[in-house]
mmCIF file of the N, C-alpha and C atoms, coordinates in Angstrom:
data_MODEL
# 
_entry.id   MODEL 
# 
loop_
_atom_site.group_PDB 
_atom_site.id 
_atom_site.type_symbol 
_atom_site.label_atom_id 
_atom_site.label_alt_id 
_atom_site.label_comp_id 
_atom_site.label_asym_id 
_atom_site.label_entity_id 
_atom_site.label_seq_id 
_atom_site.pdbx_PDB_ins_code 
_atom_site.Cartn_x 
_atom_site.Cartn_y 
_atom_site.Cartn_z 
_atom_site.occupancy 
_atom_site.B_iso_or_equiv 
_atom_site.pdbx_formal_charge 
_atom_site.auth_seq_id 
_atom_site.auth_comp_id 
_atom_site.auth_asym_id 
_atom_site.auth_atom_id 
_atom_site.pdbx_PDB_model_num 
ATOM 1   N N  . VAL A 1 1  ? 0.827   -1.189 0.000   1.00 0.00 ? 1  VAL A N  1 
ATOM 2   C CA . VAL A 1 1  ? 0.000   0.000  0.000   1.00 0.00 ? 1  VAL A CA 1 
ATOM 3   C C  . VAL A 1 1  ? 0.874   1.257  0.000   1.00 0.00 ? 1  VAL A C  1 
ATOM 4   N N  . ILE A 1 2  ? 1.974   1.238  0.742   1.00 0.00 ? 2  ILE A N  1 
ATOM 5   C CA . ILE A 1 2  ? 2.848   2.407  0.807   1.00 0.00 ? 2  ILE A CA 1 
ATOM 6   C C  . ILE A 1 2  ? 3.400   2.731  -0.575  1.00 0.00 ? 2  ILE A C  1 
ATOM 7   N N  . GLY A 1 3  ? 3.794   1.690  -1.304  1.00 0.00 ? 3  GLY A N  1 
ATOM 8   C CA . GLY A 1 3  ? 4.312   1.897  -2.659  1.00 0.00 ? 3  GLY A CA 1 
ATOM 9   C C  . GLY A 1 3  ? 3.280   2.556  -3.554  1.00 0.00 ? 3  GLY A C  1 
ATOM 10  N N  . ARG A 1 4  ? 2.022   2.135  -3.427  1.00 0.00 ? 4  ARG A N  1 
ATOM 11  C CA . ARG A 1 4  ? 0.940   2.748  -4.220  1.00 0.00 ? 4  ARG A CA 1 
ATOM 12  C C  . ARG A 1 4  ? 0.740   4.198  -3.834  1.00 0.00 ? 4  ARG A C  1 
ATOM 13  N N  . ALA A 1 5  ? 0.839   4.488  -2.540  1.00 0.00 ? 5  ALA A N  1 
ATOM 14  C CA . ALA A 1 5  ? 0.666   5.872  -2.080  1.00 0.00 ? 5  ALA A CA 1 
ATOM 15  C C  . ALA A 1 5  ? 1.779   6.756  -2.613  1.00 0.00 ? 5  ALA A C  1 
ATOM 16  N N  . ILE A 1 6  ? 3.009   6.265  -2.575  1.00 0.00 ? 6  ILE A N  1 
ATOM 17  C CA . ILE A 1 6  ? 4.139   7.030  -3.101  1.00 0.00 ? 6  ILE A CA 1 
ATOM 18  C C  . ILE A 1 6  ? 3.971   7.262  -4.597  1.00 0.00 ? 6  ILE A C  1 
ATOM 19  N N  . GLU A 1 7  ? 3.560   6.226  -5.307  1.00 0.00 ? 7  GLU A N  1 
ATOM 20  C CA . GLU A 1 7  ? 3.325   6.350  -6.753  1.00 0.00 ? 7  GLU A CA 1 
ATOM 21  C C  . GLU A 1 7  ? 2.203   7.352  -7.029  1.00 0.00 ? 7  GLU A C  1 
ATOM 22  N N  . ALA A 1 8  ? 1.162   7.324  -6.198  1.00 0.00 ? 8  ALA A N  1 
ATOM 23  C CA . ALA A 1 8  ? 0.036   8.249  -6.380  1.00 0.00 ? 8  ALA A CA 1 
ATOM 24  C C  . ALA A 1 8  ? 0.476   9.693  -6.187  1.00 0.00 ? 8  ALA A C  1 
ATOM 25  N N  . ILE A 1 9  ? 1.259   9.959  -5.162  1.00 0.00 ? 9  ILE A N  1 
ATOM 26  C CA . ILE A 1 9  ? 1.728   11.326 -4.926  1.00 0.00 ? 9  ILE A CA 1 
ATOM 27  C C  . ILE A 1 9  ? 2.596   11.796 -6.077  1.00 0.00 ? 9  ILE A C  1 
ATOM 28  N N  . THR A 1 10 ? 3.463   10.917 -6.557  1.00 0.00 ? 10 THR A N  1 
ATOM 29  C CA . THR A 1 10 ? 4.328   11.264 -7.688  1.00 0.00 ? 10 THR A CA 1 
ATOM 30  C C  . THR A 1 10 ? 3.495   11.571 -8.923  1.00 0.00 ? 10 THR A C  1 
ATOM 31  N N  . THR A 1 11 ? 2.501   10.745 -9.203  1.00 0.00 ? 11 THR A N  1 
ATOM 32  C CA . THR A 1 11 ? 1.633   10.948 -10.362 1.00 0.00 ? 11 THR A CA 1 
ATOM 33  C C  . THR A 1 11 ? 0.827   12.233 -10.229 1.00 0.00 ? 11 THR A C  1 
ATOM 34  N N  . LEU A 1 12 ? 0.293   12.490 -9.035  1.00 0.00 ? 12 LEU A N  1 
ATOM 35  C CA . LEU A 1 12 ? -0.479  13.720 -8.811  1.00 0.00 ? 12 LEU A CA 1 
ATOM 36  C C  . LEU A 1 12 ? 0.387   14.957 -8.996  1.00 0.00 ? 12 LEU A C  1 
ATOM 37  N N  . ALA A 1 13 ? 1.590   14.922 -8.446  1.00 0.00 ? 13 ALA A N  1 
ATOM 38  C CA . ALA A 1 13 ? 2.489   16.074 -8.575  1.00 0.00 ? 13 ALA A CA 1 
ATOM 39  C C  . ALA A 1 13 ? 2.852   16.305 -10.036 1.00 0.00 ? 13 ALA A C  1 
ATOM 40  N N  . LYS A 1 14 ? 3.105   15.240 -10.764 1.00 0.00 ? 14 LYS A N  1 
ATOM 41  C CA . LYS A 1 14 ? 3.442   15.366 -12.186 1.00 0.00 ? 14 LYS A CA 1 
ATOM 42  C C  . LYS A 1 14 ? 2.255   15.913 -12.972 1.00 0.00 ? 14 LYS A C  1 
ATOM 43  N N  . SER A 1 15 ? 1.064   15.389 -12.684 1.00 0.00 ? 15 SER A N  1 
ATOM 44  C CA . SER A 1 15 ? -0.139  15.857 -13.370 1.00 0.00 ? 15 SER A CA 1 
ATOM 45  C C  . SER A 1 15 ? -0.384  17.333 -13.095 1.00 0.00 ? 15 SER A C  1 
ATOM 46  N N  . ALA A 1 16 ? -0.234  17.733 -11.847 1.00 0.00 ? 16 ALA A N  1 
ATOM 47  C CA . ALA A 1 16 ? -0.448  19.130 -11.481 1.00 0.00 ? 16 ALA A CA 1 
ATOM 48  C C  . ALA A 1 16 ? 0.556   20.040 -12.171 1.00 0.00 ? 16 ALA A C  1 
ATOM 49  N N  . SER A 1 17 ? 1.789   19.590 -12.276 1.00 0.00 ? 17 SER A N  1 
ATOM 50  C CA . SER A 1 17 ? 2.827   20.432 -12.884 1.00 0.00 ? 17 SER A CA 1 
ATOM 51  C C  . SER A 1 17 ? 2.602   20.615 -14.380 1.00 0.00 ? 17 SER A C  1 
ATOM 52  N N  . GLN A 1 18 ? 1.800   19.753 -14.976 1.00 0.00 ? 18 GLN A N  1 
ATOM 53  C CA . GLN A 1 18 ? 1.561   19.837 -16.413 1.00 0.00 ? 18 GLN A CA 1 
ATOM 54  C C  . GLN A 1 18 ? 0.313   20.651 -16.760 1.00 0.00 ? 18 GLN A C  1 
ATOM 55  N N  . THR A 1 19 ? -0.365  21.182 -15.751 1.00 0.00 ? 19 THR A N  1 
ATOM 56  C CA . THR A 1 19 ? -1.538  22.010 -16.006 1.00 0.00 ? 19 THR A CA 1 
ATOM 57  C C  . THR A 1 19 ? -1.158  23.481 -15.911 1.00 0.00 ? 19 THR A C  1 
ATOM 58  N N  . ARG A 1 20 ? -1.929  24.301 -16.573 1.00 0.00 ? 20 ARG A N  1 
ATOM 59  C CA . ARG A 1 20 ? -1.678  25.744 -16.524 1.00 0.00 ? 20 ARG A CA 1 
ATOM 60  C C  . ARG A 1 20 ? -1.871  26.272 -15.108 1.00 0.00 ? 20 ARG A C  1 
ATOM 61  N N  . GLU A 1 21 ? -2.891  25.778 -14.407 1.00 0.00 ? 21 GLU A N  1 
ATOM 62  C CA . GLU A 1 21 ? -3.195  26.251 -13.060 1.00 0.00 ? 21 GLU A CA 1 
ATOM 63  C C  . GLU A 1 21 ? -2.257  25.656 -12.012 1.00 0.00 ? 21 GLU A C  1 
ATOM 64  N N  . GLY A 1 22 ? -1.693  24.476 -12.293 1.00 0.00 ? 22 GLY A N  1 
ATOM 65  C CA . GLY A 1 22 ? -0.769  23.850 -11.363 1.00 0.00 ? 22 GLY A CA 1 
ATOM 66  C C  . GLY A 1 22 ? -1.419  23.033 -10.270 1.00 0.00 ? 22 GLY A C  1 
ATOM 67  N N  . TYR A 1 23 ? -2.628  22.552 -10.501 1.00 0.00 ? 23 TYR A N  1 
ATOM 68  C CA . TYR A 1 23 ? -3.253  21.706 -9.494  1.00 0.00 ? 23 TYR A CA 1 
ATOM 69  C C  . TYR A 1 23 ? -4.035  20.578 -10.138 1.00 0.00 ? 23 TYR A C  1 
ATOM 70  N N  . CYS A 1 24 ? -4.395  19.587 -9.309  1.00 0.00 ? 24 CYS A N  1 
ATOM 71  C CA . CYS A 1 24 ? -5.211  18.474 -9.773  1.00 0.00 ? 24 CYS A CA 1 
ATOM 72  C C  . CYS A 1 24 ? -6.091  18.000 -8.624  1.00 0.00 ? 24 CYS A C  1 
ATOM 73  N N  . VAL A 1 25 ? -7.035  17.142 -8.923  1.00 0.00 ? 25 VAL A N  1 
ATOM 74  C CA . VAL A 1 25 ? -7.986  16.628 -7.942  1.00 0.00 ? 25 VAL A CA 1 
ATOM 75  C C  . VAL A 1 25 ? -7.933  15.111 -7.967  1.00 0.00 ? 25 VAL A C  1 
ATOM 76  N N  . ALA A 1 26 ? -8.019  14.508 -6.793  1.00 0.00 ? 26 ALA A N  1 
ATOM 77  C CA . ALA A 1 26 ? -8.050  13.045 -6.686  1.00 0.00 ? 26 ALA A CA 1 
ATOM 78  C C  . ALA A 1 26 ? -9.119  12.657 -5.670  1.00 0.00 ? 26 ALA A C  1 
ATOM 79  N N  . VAL A 1 27 ? -9.710  11.494 -5.852  1.00 0.00 ? 27 VAL A N  1 
ATOM 80  C CA . VAL A 1 27 ? -10.719 10.955 -4.941  1.00 0.00 ? 27 VAL A CA 1 
ATOM 81  C C  . VAL A 1 27 ? -10.191 9.630  -4.409  1.00 0.00 ? 27 VAL A C  1 
ATOM 82  N N  . THR A 1 28 ? -10.286 9.434  -3.087  1.00 0.00 ? 28 THR A N  1 
ATOM 83  C CA . THR A 1 28 ? -9.742  8.214  -2.495  1.00 0.00 ? 28 THR A CA 1 
ATOM 84  C C  . THR A 1 28 ? -10.502 7.848  -1.227  1.00 0.00 ? 28 THR A C  1 
ATOM 85  N N  . HIS A 1 29 ? -10.202 6.667  -0.700  1.00 0.00 ? 29 HIS A N  1 
ATOM 86  C CA . HIS A 1 29 ? -10.774 6.208  0.564   1.00 0.00 ? 29 HIS A CA 1 
ATOM 87  C C  . HIS A 1 29 ? -9.981  6.789  1.727   1.00 0.00 ? 29 HIS A C  1 
ATOM 88  N N  . SER A 1 30 ? -10.560 6.805  2.919   1.00 0.00 ? 30 SER A N  1 
ATOM 89  C CA . SER A 1 30 ? -9.951  7.476  4.068   1.00 0.00 ? 30 SER A CA 1 
ATOM 90  C C  . SER A 1 30 ? -8.609  6.874  4.481   1.00 0.00 ? 30 SER A C  1 
ATOM 91  N N  . THR A 1 31 ? -8.453  5.564  4.443   1.00 0.00 ? 31 THR A N  1 
ATOM 92  C CA . THR A 1 31 ? -7.180  4.963  4.847   1.00 0.00 ? 31 THR A CA 1 
ATOM 93  C C  . THR A 1 31 ? -6.070  5.361  3.891   1.00 0.00 ? 31 THR A C  1 
ATOM 94  N N  . PHE A 1 32 ? -6.347  5.303  2.608   1.00 0.00 ? 32 PHE A N  1 
ATOM 95  C CA . PHE A 1 32 ? -5.344  5.690  1.621   1.00 0.00 ? 32 PHE A CA 1 
ATOM 96  C C  . PHE A 1 32 ? -5.027  7.175  1.757   1.00 0.00 ? 32 PHE A C  1 
ATOM 97  N N  . LEU A 1 33 ? -6.041  7.989  2.026   1.00 0.00 ? 33 LEU A N  1 
ATOM 98  C CA . LEU A 1 33 ? -5.818  9.419  2.232   1.00 0.00 ? 33 LEU A CA 1 
ATOM 99  C C  . LEU A 1 33 ? -4.920  9.655  3.443   1.00 0.00 ? 33 LEU A C  1 
ATOM 100 N N  . ARG A 1 34 ? -5.121  8.901  4.505   1.00 0.00 ? 34 ARG A N  1 
ATOM 101 C CA . ARG A 1 34 ? -4.265  9.057  5.689   1.00 0.00 ? 34 ARG A CA 1 
ATOM 102 C C  . ARG A 1 34 ? -2.812  8.702  5.367   1.00 0.00 ? 34 ARG A C  1 
ATOM 103 N N  . ILE A 1 35 ? -2.600  7.692  4.537   1.00 0.00 ? 35 ILE A N  1 
ATOM 104 C CA . ILE A 1 35 ? -1.240  7.336  4.125   1.00 0.00 ? 35 ILE A CA 1 
ATOM 105 C C  . ILE A 1 35 ? -0.644  8.472  3.298   1.00 0.00 ? 35 ILE A C  1 
ATOM 106 N N  . LEU A 1 36 ? -1.411  9.019  2.362   1.00 0.00 ? 36 LEU A N  1 
ATOM 107 C CA . LEU A 1 36 ? -0.929  10.158 1.571   1.00 0.00 ? 36 LEU A CA 1 
ATOM 108 C C  . LEU A 1 36 ? -0.589  11.344 2.467   1.00 0.00 ? 36 LEU A C  1 
ATOM 109 N N  . LEU A 1 37 ? -1.435  11.609 3.442   1.00 0.00 ? 37 LEU A N  1 
ATOM 110 C CA . LEU A 1 37 ? -1.191  12.721 4.365   1.00 0.00 ? 37 LEU A CA 1 
ATOM 111 C C  . LEU A 1 37 ? 0.049   12.460 5.218   1.00 0.00 ? 37 LEU A C  1 
ATOM 112 N N  . ALA A 1 38 ? 0.245   11.223 5.646   1.00 0.00 ? 38 ALA A N  1 
ATOM 113 C CA . ALA A 1 38 ? 1.440   10.887 6.427   1.00 0.00 ? 38 ALA A CA 1 
ATOM 114 C C  . ALA A 1 38 ? 2.697   11.169 5.620   1.00 0.00 ? 38 ALA A C  1 
ATOM 115 N N  . ILE A 1 39 ? 2.677   10.802 4.351   1.00 0.00 ? 39 ILE A N  1 
ATOM 116 C CA . ILE A 1 39 ? 3.826   11.046 3.479   1.00 0.00 ? 39 ILE A CA 1 
ATOM 117 C C  . ILE A 1 39 ? 4.023   12.543 3.294   1.00 0.00 ? 39 ILE A C  1 
ATOM 118 N N  . ALA A 1 40 ? 2.947   13.259 2.988   1.00 0.00 ? 40 ALA A N  1 
ATOM 119 C CA . ALA A 1 40 ? 3.042   14.697 2.729   1.00 0.00 ? 40 ALA A CA 1 
ATOM 120 C C  . ALA A 1 40 ? 3.434   15.484 3.978   1.00 0.00 ? 40 ALA A C  1 
ATOM 121 N N  . MET A 1 41 ? 2.955   15.065 5.131   1.00 0.00 ? 41 MET A N  1 
ATOM 122 C CA . MET A 1 41 ? 3.211   15.794 6.373   1.00 0.00 ? 41 MET A CA 1 
ATOM 123 C C  . MET A 1 41 ? 4.455   15.293 7.101   1.00 0.00 ? 41 MET A C  1 
ATOM 124 N N  . ASP A 1 42 ? 5.055   14.223 6.594   1.00 0.00 ? 42 ASP A N  1 
ATOM 125 C CA . ASP A 1 42 ? 6.238   13.615 7.213   1.00 0.00 ? 42 ASP A CA 1 
ATOM 126 C C  . ASP A 1 42 ? 5.967   13.226 8.660   1.00 0.00 ? 42 ASP A C  1 
ATOM 127 N N  . VAL A 1 43 ? 4.872   12.491 8.855   1.00 0.00 ? 43 VAL A N  1 
ATOM 128 C CA . VAL A 1 43 ? 4.548   11.940 10.173  1.00 0.00 ? 43 VAL A CA 1 
ATOM 129 C C  . VAL A 1 43 ? 4.449   10.427 10.049  1.00 0.00 ? 43 VAL A C  1 
ATOM 130 N N  . SER A 1 44 ? 4.429   9.746  11.176  1.00 0.00 ? 44 SER A N  1 
ATOM 131 C CA . SER A 1 44 ? 4.345   8.287  11.160  1.00 0.00 ? 44 SER A CA 1 
ATOM 132 C C  . SER A 1 44 ? 2.934   7.837  10.792  1.00 0.00 ? 44 SER A C  1 
ATOM 133 N N  . LEU A 1 45 ? 2.836   6.598  10.347  1.00 0.00 ? 45 LEU A N  1 
ATOM 134 C CA . LEU A 1 45 ? 1.518   6.030  10.046  1.00 0.00 ? 45 LEU A CA 1 
ATOM 135 C C  . LEU A 1 45 ? 0.676   5.975  11.308  1.00 0.00 ? 45 LEU A C  1 
ATOM 136 N N  . PHE A 1 46 ? 1.317   5.755  12.448  1.00 0.00 ? 46 PHE A N  1 
ATOM 137 C CA . PHE A 1 46 ? 0.621   5.746  13.727  1.00 0.00 ? 46 PHE A CA 1 
ATOM 138 C C  . PHE A 1 46 ? -0.047  7.099  13.981  1.00 0.00 ? 46 PHE A C  1 
ATOM 139 N N  . GLU A 1 47 ? 0.697   8.183  13.759  1.00 0.00 ? 47 GLU A N  1 
ATOM 140 C CA . GLU A 1 47 ? 0.147   9.526  13.946  1.00 0.00 ? 47 GLU A CA 1 
ATOM 141 C C  . GLU A 1 47 ? -0.956  9.805  12.923  1.00 0.00 ? 47 GLU A C  1 
ATOM 142 N N  . ALA A 1 48 ? -0.745  9.365  11.686  1.00 0.00 ? 48 ALA A N  1 
ATOM 143 C CA . ALA A 1 48 ? -1.709  9.619  10.613  1.00 0.00 ? 48 ALA A CA 1 
ATOM 144 C C  . ALA A 1 48 ? -3.026  8.896  10.859  1.00 0.00 ? 48 ALA A C  1 
ATOM 145 N N  . ALA A 1 49 ? -2.985  7.780  11.579  1.00 0.00 ? 49 ALA A N  1 
ATOM 146 C CA . ALA A 1 49 ? -4.212  7.026  11.851  1.00 0.00 ? 49 ALA A CA 1 
ATOM 147 C C  . ALA A 1 49 ? -5.206  7.841  12.660  1.00 0.00 ? 49 ALA A C  1 
ATOM 148 N N  . SER A 1 50 ? -4.714  8.825  13.413  1.00 0.00 ? 50 SER A N  1 
ATOM 149 C CA . SER A 1 50 ? -5.612  9.631  14.240  1.00 0.00 ? 50 SER A CA 1 
ATOM 150 C C  . SER A 1 50 ? -6.087  10.906 13.546  1.00 0.00 ? 50 SER A C  1 
ATOM 151 N N  . ILE A 1 51 ? -5.677  11.127 12.298  1.00 0.00 ? 51 ILE A N  1 
ATOM 152 C CA . ILE A 1 51 ? -6.138  12.305 11.562  1.00 0.00 ? 51 ILE A CA 1 
ATOM 153 C C  . ILE A 1 51 ? -7.625  12.150 11.268  1.00 0.00 ? 51 ILE A C  1 
ATOM 154 N N  . ASN A 1 52 ? -8.398  13.154 11.603  1.00 0.00 ? 52 ASN A N  1 
ATOM 155 C CA . ASN A 1 52 ? -9.840  13.103 11.384  1.00 0.00 ? 52 ASN A CA 1 
ATOM 156 C C  . ASN A 1 52 ? -10.144 13.334 9.909   1.00 0.00 ? 52 ASN A C  1 
ATOM 157 N N  . VAL A 1 53 ? -10.611 12.291 9.248   1.00 0.00 ? 53 VAL A N  1 
ATOM 158 C CA . VAL A 1 53 ? -10.986 12.371 7.838   1.00 0.00 ? 53 VAL A CA 1 
ATOM 159 C C  . VAL A 1 53 ? -12.481 12.060 7.767   1.00 0.00 ? 53 VAL A C  1 
ATOM 160 N N  . THR A 1 54 ? -13.258 13.033 7.324   1.00 0.00 ? 54 THR A N  1 
ATOM 161 C CA . THR A 1 54 ? -14.707 12.901 7.255   1.00 0.00 ? 54 THR A CA 1 
ATOM 162 C C  . THR A 1 54 ? -15.127 12.304 5.920   1.00 0.00 ? 54 THR A C  1 
ATOM 163 N N  . ASN A 1 55 ? -16.070 11.348 5.961   1.00 0.00 ? 55 ASN A N  1 
ATOM 164 C CA . ASN A 1 55 ? -16.601 10.796 4.714   1.00 0.00 ? 55 ASN A CA 1 
ATOM 165 C C  . ASN A 1 55 ? -17.179 11.923 3.863   1.00 0.00 ? 55 ASN A C  1 
ATOM 166 N N  . GLY A 1 56 ? -16.788 11.950 2.611   1.00 0.00 ? 56 GLY A N  1 
ATOM 167 C CA . GLY A 1 56 ? -17.260 12.982 1.697   1.00 0.00 ? 56 GLY A CA 1 
ATOM 168 C C  . GLY A 1 56 ? -16.605 14.332 1.923   1.00 0.00 ? 56 GLY A C  1 
ATOM 169 N N  . GLY A 1 57 ? -15.613 14.371 2.790   1.00 0.00 ? 57 GLY A N  1 
ATOM 170 C CA . GLY A 1 57 ? -14.937 15.621 3.096   1.00 0.00 ? 57 GLY A CA 1 
ATOM 171 C C  . GLY A 1 57 ? -13.923 16.000 2.020   1.00 0.00 ? 57 GLY A C  1 
ATOM 172 N N  . ILE A 1 58 ? -13.373 17.180 2.154   1.00 0.00 ? 58 ILE A N  1 
ATOM 173 C CA . ILE A 1 58 ? -12.370 17.674 1.214   1.00 0.00 ? 58 ILE A CA 1 
ATOM 174 C C  . ILE A 1 58 ? -11.081 17.926 1.989   1.00 0.00 ? 58 ILE A C  1 
ATOM 175 N N  . SER A 1 59 ? -10.001 17.323 1.507   1.00 0.00 ? 59 SER A N  1 
ATOM 176 C CA . SER A 1 59 ? -8.670  17.544 2.083   1.00 0.00 ? 59 SER A CA 1 
ATOM 177 C C  . SER A 1 59 ? -7.807  18.152 0.996   1.00 0.00 ? 59 SER A C  1 
ATOM 178 N N  . VAL A 1 60 ? -7.048  19.164 1.349   1.00 0.00 ? 60 VAL A N  1 
ATOM 179 C CA . VAL A 1 60 ? -6.196  19.838 0.384   1.00 0.00 ? 60 VAL A CA 1 
ATOM 180 C C  . VAL A 1 60 ? -4.749  19.642 0.799   1.00 0.00 ? 60 VAL A C  1 
ATOM 181 N N  . ILE A 1 61 ? -3.939  19.144 -0.132  1.00 0.00 ? 61 ILE A N  1 
ATOM 182 C CA . ILE A 1 61 ? -2.494  19.033 0.082   1.00 0.00 ? 61 ILE A CA 1 
ATOM 183 C C  . ILE A 1 61 ? -1.862  20.046 -0.854  1.00 0.00 ? 61 ILE A C  1 
ATOM 184 N N  . ASP A 1 62 ? -1.295  21.089 -0.272  1.00 0.00 ? 62 ASP A N  1 
ATOM 185 C CA . ASP A 1 62 ? -0.701  22.172 -1.046  1.00 0.00 ? 62 ASP A CA 1 
ATOM 186 C C  . ASP A 1 62 ? 0.807   21.983 -1.064  1.00 0.00 ? 62 ASP A C  1 
ATOM 187 N N  . VAL A 1 63 ? 1.352   21.723 -2.236  1.00 0.00 ? 63 VAL A N  1 
ATOM 188 C CA . VAL A 1 63 ? 2.780   21.481 -2.388  1.00 0.00 ? 63 VAL A CA 1 
ATOM 189 C C  . VAL A 1 63 ? 3.332   22.482 -3.387  1.00 0.00 ? 63 VAL A C  1 
ATOM 190 N N  . THR A 1 64 ? 4.413   23.153 -3.009  1.00 0.00 ? 64 THR A N  1 
ATOM 191 C CA . THR A 1 64 ? 5.017   24.101 -3.937  1.00 0.00 ? 64 THR A CA 1 
ATOM 192 C C  . THR A 1 64 ? 5.764   23.344 -5.031  1.00 0.00 ? 64 THR A C  1 
ATOM 193 N N  . ARG A 1 65 ? 5.906   23.972 -6.173  1.00 0.00 ? 65 ARG A N  1 
ATOM 194 C CA . ARG A 1 65 ? 6.569   23.316 -7.305  1.00 0.00 ? 65 ARG A CA 1 
ATOM 195 C C  . ARG A 1 65 ? 8.029   23.023 -7.045  1.00 0.00 ? 65 ARG A C  1 
ATOM 196 N N  . ASP A 1 66 ? 8.663   23.813 -6.199  1.00 0.00 ? 66 ASP A N  1 
ATOM 197 C CA . ASP A 1 66 ? 10.076  23.592 -5.932  1.00 0.00 ? 66 ASP A CA 1 
ATOM 198 C C  . ASP A 1 66 ? 10.299  22.786 -4.650  1.00 0.00 ? 66 ASP A C  1 
ATOM 199 N N  . GLN A 1 67 ? 9.263   22.082 -4.210  1.00 0.00 ? 67 GLN A N  1 
ATOM 200 C CA . GLN A 1 67 ? 9.345   21.260 -3.002  1.00 0.00 ? 67 GLN A CA 1 
ATOM 201 C C  . GLN A 1 67 ? 10.471  20.244 -3.124  1.00 0.00 ? 67 GLN A C  1 
ATOM 202 N N  . ILE A 1 68 ? 11.285  20.147 -2.104  1.00 0.00 ? 68 ILE A N  1 
ATOM 203 C CA . ILE A 1 68 ? 12.375  19.174 -2.092  1.00 0.00 ? 68 ILE A CA 1 
ATOM 204 C C  . ILE A 1 68 ? 11.790  17.815 -1.739  1.00 0.00 ? 68 ILE A C  1 
ATOM 205 N N  . THR A 1 69 ? 12.117  16.824 -2.536  1.00 0.00 ? 69 THR A N  1 
ATOM 206 C CA . THR A 1 69 ? 11.621  15.482 -2.249  1.00 0.00 ? 69 THR A CA 1 
ATOM 207 C C  . THR A 1 69 ? 12.563  14.783 -1.281  1.00 0.00 ? 69 THR A C  1 
ATOM 208 N N  . ARG A 1 70 ? 12.017  13.849 -0.556  1.00 0.00 ? 70 ARG A N  1 
ATOM 209 C CA . ARG A 1 70 ? 12.831  13.067 0.369   1.00 0.00 ? 70 ARG A CA 1 
ATOM 210 C C  . ARG A 1 70 ? 12.501  11.587 0.155   1.00 0.00 ? 70 ARG A C  1 
ATOM 211 N N  . PRO A 1 71 ? 13.505  10.741 0.263   1.00 0.00 ? 71 PRO A N  1 
ATOM 212 C CA . PRO A 1 71 ? 13.250  9.314  0.062   1.00 0.00 ? 71 PRO A CA 1 
ATOM 213 C C  . PRO A 1 71 ? 12.456  8.726  1.220   1.00 0.00 ? 71 PRO A C  1 
ATOM 214 N N  . ILE A 1 72 ? 11.662  7.729  0.928   1.00 0.00 ? 72 ILE A N  1 
ATOM 215 C CA . ILE A 1 72 ? 10.914  7.023  1.963   1.00 0.00 ? 72 ILE A CA 1 
ATOM 216 C C  . ILE A 1 72 ? 11.465  5.612  2.005   1.00 0.00 ? 72 ILE A C  1 
ATOM 217 N N  . GLY A 1 73 ? 12.010  5.252  3.137   1.00 0.00 ? 73 GLY A N  1 
ATOM 218 C CA . GLY A 1 73 ? 12.620  3.943  3.290   1.00 0.00 ? 73 GLY A CA 1 
ATOM 219 C C  . GLY A 1 73 ? 12.444  3.420  4.701   1.00 0.00 ? 73 GLY A C  1 
ATOM 220 N N  . LYS A 1 74 ? 13.216  2.417  5.027   1.00 0.00 ? 74 LYS A N  1 
ATOM 221 C CA . LYS A 1 74 ? 13.097  1.756  6.324   1.00 0.00 ? 74 LYS A CA 1 
ATOM 222 C C  . LYS A 1 74 ? 13.277  2.691  7.506   1.00 0.00 ? 74 LYS A C  1 
ATOM 223 N N  . LYS A 1 75 ? 14.090  3.710  7.363   1.00 0.00 ? 75 LYS A N  1 
ATOM 224 C CA . LYS A 1 75 ? 14.380  4.601  8.480   1.00 0.00 ? 75 LYS A CA 1 
ATOM 225 C C  . LYS A 1 75 ? 13.592  5.906  8.436   1.00 0.00 ? 75 LYS A C  1 
ATOM 226 N N  . SER A 1 76 ? 12.641  6.031  7.509   1.00 0.00 ? 76 SER A N  1 
ATOM 227 C CA . SER A 1 76 ? 11.872  7.269  7.422   1.00 0.00 ? 76 SER A CA 1 
ATOM 228 C C  . SER A 1 76 ? 10.915  7.384  8.602   1.00 0.00 ? 76 SER A C  1 
ATOM 229 N N  . LYS A 1 77 ? 10.495  8.593  8.861   1.00 0.00 ? 77 LYS A N  1 
ATOM 230 C CA . LYS A 1 77 ? 9.566   8.866  9.951   1.00 0.00 ? 77 LYS A CA 1 
ATOM 231 C C  . LYS A 1 77 ? 8.235   8.132  9.741   1.00 0.00 ? 77 LYS A C  1 
ATOM 232 N N  . LEU A 1 78 ? 7.910   7.867  8.490   1.00 0.00 ? 78 LEU A N  1 
ATOM 233 C CA . LEU A 1 78 ? 6.649   7.210  8.156   1.00 0.00 ? 78 LEU A CA 1 
ATOM 234 C C  . LEU A 1 78 ? 6.467   5.910  8.936   1.00 0.00 ? 78 LEU A C  1 
ATOM 235 N N  . PHE A 1 79 ? 7.540   5.150  9.084   1.00 0.00 ? 79 PHE A N  1 
ATOM 236 C CA . PHE A 1 79 ? 7.470   3.859  9.749   1.00 0.00 ? 79 PHE A CA 1 
ATOM 237 C C  . PHE A 1 79 ? 7.850   3.935  11.230  1.00 0.00 ? 79 PHE A C  1 
ATOM 238 N N  . SER A 1 80 ? 8.163   5.109  11.740  1.00 0.00 ? 80 SER A N  1 
ATOM 239 C CA . SER A 1 80 ? 8.527   5.334  13.146  1.00 0.00 ? 80 SER A CA 1 
ATOM 240 C C  . SER A 1 80 ? 9.673   4.449  13.606  1.00 0.00 ? 80 SER A C  1 
ATOM 241 N N  . GLY A 1 81 ? 10.517  4.000  12.679  1.00 0.00 ? 81 GLY A N  1 
ATOM 242 C CA . GLY A 1 81 ? 11.647  3.156  13.064  1.00 0.00 ? 81 GLY A CA 1 
ATOM 243 C C  . GLY A 1 81 ? 11.283  1.736  13.405  1.00 0.00 ? 81 GLY A C  1 
ATOM 244 N N  . PHE A 1 82 ? 10.033  1.332  13.153  1.00 0.00 ? 82 PHE A N  1 
ATOM 245 C CA . PHE A 1 82 ? 9.599   -0.017 13.504  1.00 0.00 ? 82 PHE A CA 1 
ATOM 246 C C  . PHE A 1 82 ? 9.615   -0.979 12.334  1.00 0.00 ? 82 PHE A C  1 
ATOM 247 N N  . TYR A 1 83 ? 10.176  -0.590 11.247  1.00 0.00 ? 83 TYR A N  1 
ATOM 248 C CA . TYR A 1 83 ? 10.215  -1.421 10.048  1.00 0.00 ? 83 TYR A CA 1 
ATOM 249 C C  . TYR A 1 83 ? 11.336  -2.449 10.198  1.00 0.00 ? 83 TYR A C  1 
ATOM 250 N N  . ASP A 1 84 ? 11.023  -3.719 10.028  1.00 0.00 ? 84 ASP A N  1 
ATOM 251 C CA . ASP A 1 84 ? 12.048  -4.781 10.110  1.00 0.00 ? 84 ASP A CA 1 
ATOM 252 C C  . ASP A 1 84 ? 12.388  -5.305 8.735   1.00 0.00 ? 84 ASP A C  1 
# 
């Protein structure tokens, strides 16, 4: 699931960068949205699980075009160091 979330963020960022306005819209389920938010906010999945996501709600992830990317791996904050 994490790999899909990373791929989704990459695809969304690429799609947004190719539009004149610089944004795009995506629809997803709450668990997947929490994973996307954890990646975007650089918090652990544990912390992201407590993010209040309302059914049918709107969440906005605002990323600047010159945002520095960071790798997500075994030691990233996303996994809170519990990845074996």
